[in-house]
N, C-alpha and C positions, 0 to 999 in steps of 0.2 A: 436190502430193499434199495431200489434205485428210482429216480424220478426222471422222466423224459419231458422236457418242456421245450417249446419253440416259441419264438416271439413273432407275432404277425405284425404287419405294418400298422395296425390299429392299437397295438399293445406295447407298452413300454417295458423295459427290463424290470422296473420296480413291480409292475403288475405280474410279471412272470415269477419273480422272487416271492411275491405274496402267496403264491399257490404252494410253495415248498415249505414243509413244516420246519420248526426249529430243530437243529441237529447239534449234537455234542461232539461227535467224532466222525470224520468222513475220509474216504479215499477219493482222490480226484484223478481221472485220466483225461488229459487234454489231447484233442486230435486237431491237427491243422490240415485243412483241405485246400491244397494249392491249385493254381490255375495251370501250372505246367509240371511235368514230371522230371525236373532236373534234380541233381544230387543236393541233399539238404542236411543240415546239422541240427537235430532236434533241440539241443541245448540252447541254440540261438533264440528259440521261441519263448524261453522262460519269462522274460520281462512282460510279454503280452499276457501270458497265463497268470503271472503274479498280479497284474493289474485286475484281471477278471476275478481272481480269488479275493483280493482286497474288497471288491464290490459285494462279496457275500457276507462280510463281517459287520458287526455293530460299528457305527460311526461314533467315536468318542472324542471329546475335547475337554481338557482340564478335569478329568475324572467323571464327567457327565456323559451318559449315553444319549446321543441326539436322535439316532435312528436305530432300530433293531433290525439286524440282518438275519441270515440263516444260521450264522455262527457267531459266538461271542468273541472269538479270536481266531487268527489263522496260524497260531504257533504249532509246533510239532505235537503238542498235547491234544490238539483238535484235528489236525490235517495230516494225512499221509499222501504224499505226492507234491506236485503233480507229476504223473508219469506221462511223458509226452510222446505222441505217436504221429505218424504221417498217414493221412487218409487218402482217399481216391482223388484223382484230378477232377475238378469241377469248373463250371463257367465263372462262378462268383466265389473267389477264395474267402474262407472264413475259418474261425476256430469254434470248436464245440467242447464242452466239458461234460463228462459223465461223472456224476456224483453218487457214490455208494455210501449208505448209512452204516457205519461200523459201531454205532452206539449199542445196539442190542447184542451184536456179536461180542463186543468187549465185555458187556455185562454178563452174558451167559458163560463166557470163558472164565470170568472171575468167580462166578457161582460154582462152576464145575470144579475149579481149583480148590475152593473152600470145601466142597463136598468130599473131595479126595483126601482131605486131611483127616 
């Protein structure tokens, strides 16, 4: 399952995140939409996508959860990716994240493996 959300000028990123259910394991594809079609190195975009992924997680300080995000943590236990891609040339450059919920897939695969035994 995937969620497509866009943020309008009247909506904050927090409002957008509030519409996405809590997820346990996800795959992230990051797409950078540039203003020009020059040659690019996708690995250079990693810091921008990392910051965006950090915004999806719980905010913790000294063992306390201050705000609840879409993910409890952004470790490899919870996140596959980001897989970074180049999008079409646009007037206003931006990044977009496609988030796929792997929770159910992982659970059904584990159940199928147990059934096979």
